[in-house]
C-alpha positions as CSV (number, residue, x, y, z in Angstrom):
1,M,-54.9,119.6,49.1
2,S,-51.2,119.4,49.7
3,I,-48.9,116.5,48.7
4,E,-45.8,115.2,50.4
5,T,-43.5,112.6,48.9
6,K,-41.2,110.3,50.8
7,D,-37.9,108.8,50.0
8,S,-39.6,106.0,48.2
9,E,-41.0,106.9,44.8
10,Y,-44.0,104.7,45.6
11,C,-45.0,106.5,48.8
12,M,-47.1,109.6,48.9
13,N,-49.0,111.4,51.7
14,L,-52.0,113.5,50.9
15,Y,-53.3,116.2,53.2
16,F,-56.9,117.5,52.9
17,E,-58.6,120.3,54.8
18,D,-61.7,118.0,55.1
19,Q,-60.4,114.5,55.7
20,I,-63.6,112.8,55.0
21,E,-64.2,114.5,51.6
22,G,-60.5,113.9,50.8
23,L,-60.8,110.2,51.6
24,K,-63.9,110.0,49.3
25,T,-62.2,111.8,46.5
26,V,-59.1,109.6,46.6
27,T,-61.1,106.5,46.8
28,E,-63.3,107.4,43.9
29,Y,-60.2,108.2,41.8
30,F,-58.6,104.8,42.4
31,C,-61.8,102.9,42.0
32,S,-62.4,104.6,38.7
33,L,-58.7,104.1,37.6
34,F,-58.7,100.4,38.2
35,G,-62.4,99.7,37.5
36,L,-63.0,98.2,40.9
37,D,-65.3,98.6,43.8
38,I,-64.2,99.3,47.4
39,Y,-62.9,95.9,48.7
40,S,-63.0,96.5,52.5
41,I,-63.2,99.0,55.3
42,N,-61.0,98.9,58.5
43,I,-62.1,101.0,61.5
44,S,-59.8,101.3,64.4
45,R,-58.7,103.7,67.2
46,Y,-56.8,105.6,64.5
47,T,-59.8,106.2,62.4
48,I,-60.8,109.8,61.7
49,L,-62.8,111.1,64.6
50,N,-66.5,111.3,64.0
51,G,-65.8,109.9,60.5
52,P,-66.9,106.3,60.5
53,S,-70.7,107.1,60.2
54,D,-70.2,109.4,57.2
55,V,-67.8,107.0,55.4
56,I,-70.0,104.0,56.0
57,E,-73.1,105.7,54.8
58,W,-71.3,106.9,51.7
59,I,-70.1,103.3,50.9
60,I,-73.6,102.0,51.3
61,Q,-74.9,104.5,48.8
62,R,-72.0,103.7,46.5
63,Q,-72.2,99.9,46.5
64,K,-74.3,97.1,47.9
65,R,-71.5,94.9,49.5
66,L,-68.0,94.8,50.7
67,S,-65.8,91.8,50.8
68,A,-64.7,92.5,54.4
69,F,-65.7,94.8,57.3
70,W,-63.1,95.2,60.0
71,V,-63.3,96.8,63.4
72,E,-59.9,96.6,65.3
73,H,-58.8,97.5,68.9
74,L,-61.6,100.1,69.4
75,D,-63.1,101.4,72.6
76,A,-66.6,102.1,71.5
77,S,-69.5,103.9,73.1
78,D,-73.0,102.4,73.0
79,T,-73.8,104.5,70.0
80,V,-70.7,103.7,68.0
81,A,-70.9,100.0,68.8
82,S,-74.5,99.8,67.7
83,L,-73.6,101.6,64.5
84,L,-70.7,99.3,63.6
85,L,-72.6,96.1,64.5
86,D,-75.5,97.2,62.4
87,K,-73.5,98.3,59.4
88,C,-71.0,95.4,59.4
89,R,-73.7,93.4,57.6
90,I,-72.6,95.0,54.3
91,G,-69.5,92.8,54.5
92,S,-69.4,89.3,53.2
93,S,-67.0,88.7,56.0
94,A,-66.5,90.7,59.3
95,Y,-63.9,90.9,62.0
96,I,-65.1,92.7,65.2
97,N,-62.7,93.4,68.0
98,M,-63.9,96.3,70.2
99,K,-64.5,97.0,73.9
100,V,-68.0,98.0,74.7
101,P,-69.7,99.3,77.9
102,H,-70.5,96.7,80.5
103,Q,-74.2,96.6,80.0
104,F,-74.2,96.9,76.2
105,E,-76.7,94.8,74.3
106,F,-77.5,94.6,70.6
107,N,-79.9,92.7,68.4
108,F,-77.1,91.5,66.1
109,K,-77.7,89.7,62.8
110,F,-75.1,88.7,60.2
111,E,-75.3,86.8,57.0
112,G,-72.4,86.4,54.5
113,D,-70.5,84.1,52.3
114,G,-67.2,84.4,54.3
115,Y,-66.3,84.5,57.9
116,L,-67.4,86.2,61.1
117,E,-64.8,86.5,63.8
118,I,-65.6,88.2,67.1
119,Q,-63.0,89.1,69.8
120,R,-63.9,90.6,73.2
121,G,-67.5,89.4,72.6
122,S,-68.9,90.1,76.0
123,W,-72.0,91.4,74.3
124,F,-72.6,88.3,72.1
125,T,-75.5,86.2,73.2
126,L,-77.3,83.0,72.1
127,E,-80.0,85.1,70.4
128,N,-77.2,86.7,68.4
129,M,-75.7,83.4,67.5
130,L,-79.1,82.1,66.2
131,N,-79.1,85.1,63.8
132,V,-75.7,84.3,62.3
133,N,-75.3,82.5,59.0
134,C,-71.9,82.4,57.3
135,E,-69.2,79.9,56.4
136,K,-66.8,80.2,59.3
137,L,-67.5,81.5,62.8
138,S,-65.0,82.2,65.5
139,L,-66.0,83.5,69.0
140,R,-63.8,84.7,71.8
141,G,-64.7,86.4,75.1
142,T,-68.4,85.6,75.0
143,S,-70.5,84.5,77.9
144,L,-72.1,81.6,76.0
145,T,-72.9,78.7,78.3
146,N,-73.0,75.0,77.6
147,R,-76.8,75.2,77.5
148,D,-76.5,77.9,74.9
149,I,-74.3,75.8,72.7
150,N,-76.7,72.9,73.1
151,L,-79.6,75.0,71.9
152,F,-77.5,76.3,69.0
153,L,-76.7,72.7,67.9
154,K,-80.4,71.9,67.9
155,H,-81.0,75.0,65.8
156,W,-78.2,74.0,63.3
157,M,-79.7,70.5,63.0
158,S,-83.1,71.8,62.0
159,T,-82.0,74.5,59.5
160,D,-80.0,74.9,56.3
161,L,-77.1,77.1,57.4
162,K,-73.8,77.8,55.6
163,F,-71.4,76.9,58.3
164,T,-68.3,74.8,57.5
165,Q,-66.4,75.6,60.7
166,I,-67.3,77.0,64.1
167,K,-64.7,77.7,66.8
168,I,-65.5,78.9,70.3
169,Y,-62.9,79.9,72.9
170,P,-64.5,79.8,76.3
171,E,-62.6,80.7,79.5
172,K,-63.6,77.5,81.3
173,P,-63.8,73.8,80.3
174,M,-67.0,72.7,78.7
175,S,-69.5,70.0,79.7
176,E,-70.0,67.3,77.0
177,N,-73.0,66.0,78.9
178,V,-74.8,69.4,78.7
179,I,-73.7,70.3,75.2
180,F,-75.1,67.0,73.7
181,T,-78.2,66.7,75.8
182,G,-81.0,65.4,73.6
183,I,-78.7,65.2,70.5
184,P,-78.0,61.9,68.9
185,T,-74.2,61.5,68.7
186,V,-71.7,58.9,67.7
187,R,-68.1,58.8,68.9
188,K,-65.7,58.6,65.9
189,N,-62.0,58.2,65.4
190,T,-59.8,60.4,63.2
191,K,-61.4,62.3,60.4
192,V,-59.3,63.9,57.7
193,Y,-61.0,67.0,56.5
194,K,-60.0,68.8,53.3
195,E,-60.9,72.4,52.4
196,T,-58.4,75.0,51.5
197,E,-56.1,73.1,53.9
198,V,-55.9,69.5,55.1
199,F,-56.2,68.8,58.8
200,A,-57.2,65.9,61.0
201,I,-59.9,65.8,63.7
202,Y,-58.9,63.4,66.3
203,K,-61.9,61.5,67.7
204,G,-64.8,63.7,68.8
205,F,-68.6,63.4,68.4
206,Q,-70.4,63.0,65.1
207,V,-73.7,64.8,64.6
208,K,-76.0,64.8,61.6
209,R,-78.5,67.4,60.5
210,N,-82.1,66.3,60.7
211,D,-82.4,66.0,56.9
212,G,-79.2,63.9,56.8
213,L,-77.6,66.2,54.2
214,K,-74.8,67.6,56.5
215,T,-72.6,65.9,59.0
216,A,-70.6,67.6,61.7
217,R,-67.6,66.4,63.8
218,I,-67.3,68.2,67.1
219,M,-64.4,68.2,69.5
220,V,-64.9,69.5,73.1
221,N,-62.1,70.5,75.5
222,H,-59.4,69.3,73.0
223,V,-56.0,70.4,74.2
224,D,-54.2,72.3,71.4
225,P,-50.9,73.8,72.4
226,Y,-51.4,76.6,69.8
227,N,-55.0,77.2,70.7
228,R,-56.0,77.2,67.0
229,H,-59.4,75.7,67.3
230,G,-60.8,76.6,70.8
231,L,-62.4,74.3,73.3
232,F,-65.4,73.8,71.0
233,W,-64.5,73.0,67.4
234,M,-67.2,72.0,64.9
235,V,-66.4,71.1,61.3
236,I,-69.3,70.5,58.8
237,W,-69.3,68.8,55.5
238,D,-71.8,67.3,53.0
239,T,-72.8,63.9,54.0
240,V,-71.4,61.3,51.6
């Protein structure tokens, strides 16, 4: 191992003949020093070649969970994409932004206490969505249809899921008639929702879970100049 220091006394570059083993050694040292587990893993185009599999397996052997599992700006083969989508389940939260082959499919499942955000989700299907259970879900670039979202809402109404917010960013306007087919709805005015932030939901449709314990306010095709919530925005809270 060689060490290089920069101008700043707080910056140090470490060089190892075996990068994977070097990464493990340094990580173990700092985890031991501070008495903490690994918080998250971030895999991107700059990640060590052929290294993600070894590193992920090592983390899984070392601890049961991560707070976050990130995949950023990655062009992934079928094999690599399948590996990452399978292993991201060790994170309480996950962010997946990768380009996959055109015909790529995966039996994706995810359950966590945090968020799941998917960018470039051409691979993400209704079946995948029915196997997701977390607090916040954000989907971009998927091929989900109005009918798919209708079926998901009926699934949500009949199950005890953790969701507090769901945002979907489709490329085309959505059909309220199709989305709410067979679902009892009530049009409502402004709802002020408080979580870690305070925001208002202007009008929209109110839907209750079948057991009455959860209520959702859903906005469809809402025009937001900042595109913060997508064309489908669903906020869920405990029924008062």
